[in-house]
Kinemage of the C-alpha trace (Angstrom):
@kinemage 1
@onewidth
@group {chain A} dominant
@subgroup {mainchain}
@vectorlist {calphas} color= white
{ca unk a 1} P 0.070 0.005 0.009
{ca unk a 2} L 2.202 2.895 1.148
{ca unk a 3} L 1.623 6.592 1.271
{ca unk a 4} L 1.203 8.833 -1.614
{ca unk a 5} L 4.255 10.843 -2.591
{ca unk a 6} L 2.456 14.130 -1.459
{ca unk a 7} L 1.794 12.662 2.055
{ca unk a 8} L 4.597 14.936 3.568
{ca unk a 9} L 5.810 18.382 3.072
{ca unk a 10} L 9.670 18.915 3.645
{ca unk a 11} L 10.683 22.353 4.808
{ca unk a 12} L 13.868 23.765 6.346
{ca unk a 13} L 14.174 24.030 9.966
{ca unk a 14} L 13.464 27.840 10.118
{ca unk a 15} L 10.257 27.551 7.971
{ca unk a 16} L 8.928 24.804 10.464
{ca unk a 17} L 9.841 26.742 13.534
{ca unk a 18} L 7.901 29.840 12.161
{ca unk a 19} L 4.878 27.721 11.635
{ca unk a 20} L 5.267 26.406 15.179
{ca unk a 21} L 5.596 30.090 16.330
{ca unk a 22} L 2.598 31.074 14.341
{ca unk a 23} L 0.456 28.172 15.891
{ca unk a 24} L 0.069 26.353 12.560
{ca unk a 25} L 0.349 22.963 13.810
{ca unk a 26} L -2.215 20.523 15.564
{ca unk a 27} L 0.599 18.790 17.126
{ca unk a 28} L 4.479 18.851 16.637
{ca unk a 29} L 7.632 17.104 17.963
{ca unk a 30} L 11.165 16.578 17.369
{ca unk a 31} L 12.142 13.143 17.137
{ca unk a 32} L 15.778 11.720 16.613
{ca unk a 33} L 16.867 15.324 15.412
{ca unk a 34} L 13.939 15.460 12.882
{ca unk a 35} L 10.901 17.818 13.426
{ca unk a 36} L 7.494 16.529 12.597
{ca unk a 37} L 4.116 18.335 12.704
{ca unk a 38} L 0.570 17.870 11.755
{ca unk a 39} L -1.017 21.146 10.229
{ca unk a 40} L -4.250 22.166 11.692
{ca unk a 41} L -7.006 20.423 9.915
{ca unk a 42} L -9.575 22.024 7.597
{ca unk a 43} L -12.318 19.750 8.276
{ca unk a 44} L -15.293 20.538 10.262
{ca unk a 45} L -16.810 18.842 13.391
{ca unk a 46} L -18.732 16.352 11.132
{ca unk a 47} L -15.388 14.536 10.307
{ca unk a 48} L -13.455 12.049 12.033
{ca unk a 49} L -9.637 12.789 12.068
{ca unk a 50} L -7.314 9.824 12.374
{ca unk a 51} L -3.546 10.755 12.976
{ca unk a 52} L -0.503 8.614 13.008
{ca unk a 53} L 1.709 10.392 15.535
{ca unk a 54} L 4.004 9.618 18.318
{ca unk a 55} L 3.238 9.982 22.080
{ca unk a 56} L 4.405 13.684 22.189
{ca unk a 57} L 1.915 14.536 19.492
{ca unk a 58} L -0.763 12.363 21.034
{ca unk a 59} L -0.541 14.312 24.365
{ca unk a 60} L -0.597 17.633 22.546
{ca unk a 61} L -3.778 16.607 20.762
{ca unk a 62} L -5.492 15.341 23.756
{ca unk a 63} L -4.741 18.825 25.526
{ca unk a 64} L -6.092 20.729 22.641
{ca unk a 65} L -9.113 18.649 21.464
{ca unk a 66} L -12.075 17.223 23.170
{ca unk a 67} L -13.466 13.873 22.533
{ca unk a 68} L -10.089 12.367 21.613
{ca unk a 69} L -9.525 8.571 21.508
{ca unk a 70} L -5.964 7.586 21.537
{ca unk a 71} L -5.020 4.074 20.025
{ca unk a 72} L -1.585 2.632 20.347
{ca unk a 73} L -0.443 0.789 17.180
{ca unk a 74} L 2.132 -1.846 18.425
{ca unk a 75} L 4.158 -4.260 16.235
{ca unk a 76} L 3.541 -8.051 17.187
{ca unk a 77} L 6.883 -8.271 18.615
{ca unk a 78} L 10.250 -6.323 18.963
{ca unk a 79} L 11.728 -8.623 16.270
{ca unk a 80} L 9.100 -7.743 13.885
{ca unk a 81} L 9.484 -4.048 14.688
{ca unk a 82} L 13.205 -4.420 14.098
{ca unk a 83} L 12.638 -6.165 10.850
{ca unk a 84} L 10.209 -3.624 9.647
{ca unk a 85} L 12.782 -0.837 10.436
{ca unk a 86} L 15.533 -2.691 8.517
{ca unk a 87} L 13.210 -3.504 5.591
{ca unk a 88} L 12.861 0.438 5.074
{ca unk a 89} L 16.562 0.578 4.426
{ca unk a 90} L 17.191 2.841 7.337
{ca unk a 91} L 20.965 3.115 8.546
{ca unk a 92} L 22.016 0.865 11.460
{ca unk a 93} L 22.447 3.852 13.766
{ca unk a 94} L 18.932 4.960 12.892
{ca unk a 95} L 17.465 1.726 13.490
{ca unk a 96} L 19.260 1.041 16.855
{ca unk a 97} L 18.066 4.640 17.931
{ca unk a 98} L 14.458 4.013 16.872
{ca unk a 99} L 14.175 0.773 18.650
{ca unk a 100} L 15.521 2.283 21.884
{ca unk a 101} L 13.041 5.106 21.487
{ca unk a 102} L 10.420 2.612 20.664
{ca unk a 103} L 10.784 0.896 24.024
{ca unk a 104} L 10.279 3.997 26.063
{ca unk a 105} L 7.496 5.191 23.836
{ca unk a 106} L 5.670 1.914 23.976
{ca unk a 107} L 5.743 1.759 27.656
{ca unk a 108} L 4.480 5.326 27.938
{ca unk a 109} L 1.868 4.703 25.213
{ca unk a 110} L 0.415 1.642 26.739
{ca unk a 111} L -0.339 3.757 30.048
{ca unk a 112} L -1.706 6.706 28.009
{ca unk a 113} L -3.656 4.865 25.133
{ca unk a 114} L -7.475 4.266 25.354
{ca unk a 115} L -6.971 1.270 23.241
{ca unk a 116} L -4.144 -0.963 21.794
{ca unk a 117} L -4.126 -2.580 18.367
{ca unk a 118} L -1.514 -5.084 17.282
{ca unk a 119} L -0.405 -4.454 13.633
{ca unk a 120} L 0.192 -8.038 12.697
{ca unk a 121} L -2.214 -8.091 9.825
{ca unk a 122} L -3.220 -4.999 7.930
{ca unk a 123} L -6.638 -6.086 7.370
{ca unk a 124} L -7.269 -7.003 11.054
{ca unk a 125} L -5.700 -3.930 12.324
{ca unk a 126} L -7.875 -1.791 9.983
{ca unk a 127} L -11.008 -3.636 11.222
{ca unk a 128} L -10.229 -3.138 14.909
{ca unk a 129} L -9.308 0.663 14.228
{ca unk a 130} L -12.804 0.995 12.395
{ca unk a 131} L -14.612 -0.584 15.181
{ca unk a 132} L -12.739 1.741 17.789
{ca unk a 133} L -13.842 4.697 15.822
{ca unk a 134} L -17.479 3.462 15.313
{ca unk a 135} L -17.645 2.699 19.137
{ca unk a 136} L -16.486 6.283 19.762
{ca unk a 137} L -18.991 7.665 17.510
{ca unk a 138} L -21.749 5.842 19.306
{ca unk a 139} L -20.662 7.026 22.693
{ca unk a 140} L -20.322 10.503 21.501
{ca unk a 141} L -23.878 10.533 20.118
{ca unk a 142} L -25.478 9.436 23.372
């Protein structure tokens, strides 16, 4: 599957910081020397917004927005997570750093998340996430 080529916009650090200073991100974080952010969404109240973000961003979104449901997506095992990182072609130092960061973030995420989905099968993980979204809609409509 993968993401479309225009899924990300790359800018220099000064442009990124200017957008942070202007409040142009729903959430943002610096992870392993790279800055990431989610622009403020354009959708209205009648849309679900699903974000794939780290724990830093999830905390920011929960602070800024009401009715947030945080779902932790986890690999079926550390070995699978390592295999996936290596499969992306990342440099060894980056893989090692991501795995170490992942251990800390997963422990924090397990305590923070409203639900956990194990991403062993894309189809199953998608069904589970859809069910969580639907349950949240039902709860909010009461």
